[in-house]
C-alpha positions as CSV (number, residue, x, y, z in Angstrom):
1,X,0.0,0.0,0.0
2,X,1.3,3.5,-0.8
3,X,-0.6,5.3,1.9
4,X,1.6,7.3,4.1
5,X,2.5,6.2,7.6
6,X,1.7,8.3,10.6
7,X,4.2,10.2,12.7
8,X,4.4,8.3,16.0
9,X,6.4,11.1,17.6
10,X,4.2,14.0,16.6
11,X,2.3,16.0,19.3
12,X,-0.8,15.6,17.0
13,X,-2.8,12.6,18.2
14,X,-2.6,9.6,16.0
15,X,-6.4,9.4,15.5
16,X,-6.3,13.0,14.1
17,X,-3.4,12.2,11.8
18,X,-5.4,9.2,10.6
19,X,-8.5,11.3,10.0
20,X,-6.4,13.8,8.0
21,X,-4.8,11.0,6.0
22,X,-8.1,9.4,5.1
23,X,-9.6,12.8,4.1
24,X,-6.5,13.5,2.0
25,X,-7.0,10.2,0.2
26,X,-10.7,11.1,-0.5
27,X,-9.8,14.6,-1.8
28,X,-7.1,13.1,-4.1
29,X,-9.8,10.7,-5.3
30,X,-8.0,7.6,-4.2
31,X,-11.4,6.9,-2.6
32,X,-14.5,8.2,-4.4
33,X,-18.0,8.7,-3.0
34,X,-19.7,5.3,-2.5
35,X,-16.3,3.4,-2.2
36,X,-15.9,1.0,0.7
37,X,-13.1,1.8,3.1
38,X,-10.7,-0.9,4.2
39,X,-11.8,-2.7,7.3
40,X,-10.6,-1.6,10.8
41,X,-8.1,-4.5,10.8
42,X,-6.8,-3.5,7.4
43,X,-6.5,0.2,8.4
44,X,-4.7,-0.8,11.6
45,X,-2.2,-2.7,9.6
46,X,-1.8,-0.2,6.9
47,X,-1.1,2.7,9.3
48,X,0.6,0.7,12.1
49,X,-1.9,1.9,14.7
50,X,-4.2,0.2,17.1
51,X,-7.8,-0.8,16.4
52,X,-8.9,1.7,19.0
53,X,-7.2,4.5,17.1
54,X,-8.8,3.4,13.9
55,X,-12.3,3.3,15.5
56,X,-11.9,6.7,17.0
57,X,-10.8,8.3,13.7
58,X,-13.5,6.5,11.7
59,X,-16.2,7.4,14.2
60,X,-15.2,11.1,14.0
61,X,-15.3,11.1,10.2
62,X,-18.8,9.5,10.4
63,X,-19.9,12.3,12.7
64,X,-18.4,14.9,10.2
65,X,-20.4,13.2,7.4
66,X,-17.3,12.2,5.5
67,X,-17.9,8.5,6.0
68,X,-21.1,6.5,6.6
69,X,-21.5,3.0,8.1
70,X,-23.8,0.4,6.6
71,X,-24.8,-2.4,9.0
72,X,-23.2,-5.6,7.9
73,X,-21.5,-4.1,4.9
74,X,-18.8,-1.8,6.2
75,X,-17.8,1.8,6.1
76,X,-18.2,3.9,2.9
77,X,-17.2,7.3,1.6
78,X,-20.2,9.6,1.8
79,X,-21.5,11.6,-1.1
80,X,-20.8,15.3,-0.7
81,X,-23.7,17.1,0.8
82,X,-25.4,20.2,-0.5
83,X,-24.8,22.7,2.4
84,X,-27.1,25.7,2.7
85,X,-26.9,28.5,5.2
86,X,-30.6,29.1,6.0
87,X,-29.8,32.6,7.3
88,X,-28.5,33.8,4.0
89,X,-30.8,34.5,1.0
90,X,-29.2,32.8,-2.0
91,X,-30.5,30.8,-4.9
92,X,-29.9,27.0,-5.3
93,X,-27.6,27.6,-8.3
94,X,-25.5,30.2,-6.4
95,X,-25.0,27.8,-3.5
96,X,-23.9,25.0,-5.7
97,X,-21.5,27.3,-7.5
98,X,-19.9,28.4,-4.2
99,X,-19.5,24.7,-3.2
100,X,-18.0,23.7,-6.4
101,X,-21.0,21.5,-7.3
102,X,-22.9,21.4,-10.5
103,X,-26.5,22.5,-10.2
104,X,-29.3,21.3,-12.4
105,X,-33.0,21.3,-12.7
106,X,-36.0,19.9,-14.5
107,X,-39.2,22.0,-14.8
108,X,-42.2,19.9,-14.2
109,X,-44.9,22.6,-14.3
110,X,-45.1,26.3,-15.1
111,X,-48.7,27.6,-15.2
112,X,-51.4,29.7,-13.6
113,X,-53.3,28.1,-10.6
114,X,-55.7,29.2,-7.9
115,X,-53.7,29.6,-4.7
116,X,-54.7,28.2,-1.3
117,X,-55.8,30.6,1.4
118,X,-52.5,30.3,3.2
119,X,-50.5,31.1,0.1
120,X,-52.8,34.1,-0.7
121,X,-52.3,35.4,2.8
122,X,-48.5,35.1,2.6
123,X,-48.5,36.9,-0.7
124,X,-50.9,39.6,0.5
125,X,-53.5,38.6,-2.1
126,X,-57.3,38.2,-1.8
127,X,-58.6,34.7,-1.3
128,X,-58.7,32.4,-4.3
129,X,-56.4,34.6,-6.3
130,X,-54.6,33.2,-9.3
131,X,-50.8,32.9,-9.1
132,X,-47.9,31.7,-11.3
133,X,-47.0,28.2,-10.1
134,X,-43.6,26.7,-11.0
135,X,-42.6,23.1,-9.9
136,X,-39.1,21.8,-10.4
137,X,-36.8,19.0,-9.4
138,X,-33.3,20.2,-8.4
139,X,-30.2,18.3,-9.0
140,X,-26.7,18.4,-7.5
141,X,-24.0,16.7,-9.6
142,X,-26.8,15.1,-11.6
143,X,-28.5,13.6,-8.5
144,X,-32.0,14.7,-7.3
145,X,-31.8,16.6,-4.1
146,X,-35.1,18.5,-3.9
147,X,-38.6,19.2,-5.3
148,X,-39.5,22.8,-5.1
149,X,-42.8,24.6,-5.7
150,X,-42.9,28.3,-6.0
151,X,-46.0,30.6,-6.1
152,X,-45.7,34.1,-7.6
153,X,-48.3,36.9,-7.8
154,X,-49.7,37.3,-11.4
155,X,-47.5,40.4,-11.8
156,X,-44.7,38.0,-12.3
157,X,-46.5,36.5,-15.4
158,X,-43.3,36.9,-17.5
159,X,-42.1,33.8,-15.7
160,X,-44.6,31.8,-17.7
161,X,-42.5,32.3,-20.8
162,X,-39.3,31.2,-19.1
163,X,-37.6,27.9,-19.2
164,X,-36.2,26.9,-15.8
165,X,-34.7,23.5,-16.3
166,X,-31.1,24.4,-15.5
167,X,-31.7,28.1,-15.1
168,X,-31.7,30.2,-12.0
169,X,-35.0,31.8,-11.0
170,X,-33.2,34.4,-9.0
171,X,-31.1,35.4,-11.9
172,X,-34.1,35.6,-14.2
173,X,-36.0,37.8,-11.8
174,X,-33.0,40.1,-11.5
175,X,-32.0,40.3,-15.1
176,X,-35.5,40.3,-16.8
177,X,-37.7,41.9,-14.2
178,X,-35.3,44.0,-12.1
179,X,-36.3,42.2,-8.9
180,X,-33.8,41.2,-6.2
181,X,-34.8,38.7,-3.5
182,X,-33.4,40.4,-0.5
183,X,-34.9,38.5,2.5
184,X,-37.0,35.5,3.4
185,X,-38.7,33.7,6.2
186,X,-38.3,29.9,6.5
187,X,-40.1,27.3,8.5
188,X,-38.5,23.8,8.7
189,X,-40.4,20.6,9.4
190,X,-40.1,16.9,8.8
191,X,-42.4,15.2,6.2
192,X,-42.5,11.7,4.7
193,X,-42.1,10.9,1.0
194,X,-45.2,10.0,-1.0
195,X,-44.7,7.3,-3.7
196,X,-44.3,10.0,-6.4
197,X,-41.9,12.0,-4.3
198,X,-39.9,8.9,-3.5
199,X,-39.6,8.0,-7.1
200,X,-38.4,11.5,-8.1
201,X,-35.9,11.8,-5.2
202,X,-34.8,8.1,-5.5
203,X,-35.8,7.3,-1.9
204,X,-38.3,4.8,-0.5
205,X,-41.9,5.8,0.1
206,X,-42.3,7.0,3.7
207,X,-38.6,8.1,3.9
208,X,-38.1,11.1,6.2
209,X,-37.6,14.4,4.2
210,X,-36.9,18.0,5.2
211,X,-39.9,20.3,4.4
212,X,-39.1,24.0,4.1
213,X,-41.9,26.6,3.9
214,X,-40.7,30.0,2.9
215,X,-41.7,33.5,1.9
216,X,-39.3,35.6,-0.1
217,X,-39.3,39.4,-0.2
218,X,-37.8,42.1,-2.4
219,X,-35.7,45.0,-1.2
220,X,-38.8,47.0,-0.3
221,X,-40.3,44.2,1.7
222,X,-42.9,43.1,-0.8
223,X,-43.5,39.3,-1.1
224,X,-42.0,37.9,-4.3
225,X,-43.0,34.3,-3.9
226,X,-44.1,31.6,-1.5
227,X,-41.9,28.5,-1.6
228,X,-42.5,24.9,-0.7
229,X,-39.4,22.7,-0.9
230,X,-38.8,19.1,0.2
231,X,-35.2,17.9,0.5
232,X,-33.6,14.5,0.8
233,X,-31.9,14.8,4.2
234,X,-29.2,12.4,3.2
235,X,-28.0,14.9,0.6
236,X,-28.5,18.2,2.5
237,X,-26.9,20.0,5.4
238,X,-28.6,23.1,6.9
239,X,-26.7,25.5,9.1
240,X,-27.1,28.9,10.5
241,X,-24.3,31.5,10.5
242,X,-24.3,34.4,12.9
243,X,-22.1,37.4,13.6
244,X,-20.9,38.5,17.1
245,X,-23.6,39.0,19.7
């Protein structure tokens, strides 16, 4: 094996050195997402460390989401997660670009519908108002990550002529309508995949999904759209950044 040995005399604990070495091998693509890692015994021999050291390193990498353990099958390299800061207002495509991932989409519907009372209320519209409805599947590195449904007031009717397979809605709004999404409110819940959702997101029916309800606003505080997104939790990490208190 050509994997580097660890420095037994370093002040850096061996398990941390081992973690760094495994992560380096993943970054260099010696191990790719989905690959099975050598067994604990094999890693112990390869790196000349104890089984306890190996277990600690592997457990920490599992907690970080770098590795995942499958009962009876071993430890595998995890697929990279789509990480979204829920405090920042940014489009799906922009987040993917920052993370070095390839975003994609498939538009399933783009039409005028009668909105539900809750959506009308969030958009500041009378009950039973008609709205522009866009439903898409979003992809990261060609894998389905979410199904999103967005509801816009009819003043955004220009969206009906748009194609939003792999295109950014945020960029379309800014470039073609002069509208910038400046802020949003989000509510996060757990939901369970229907048969159709499971088929689209490639998960089993009844699998737990993240459900995000949102309202986006322009720079003057006017509602731009109401969003309903479901995410495959295995492919998404949400976090909140904050400044000093």
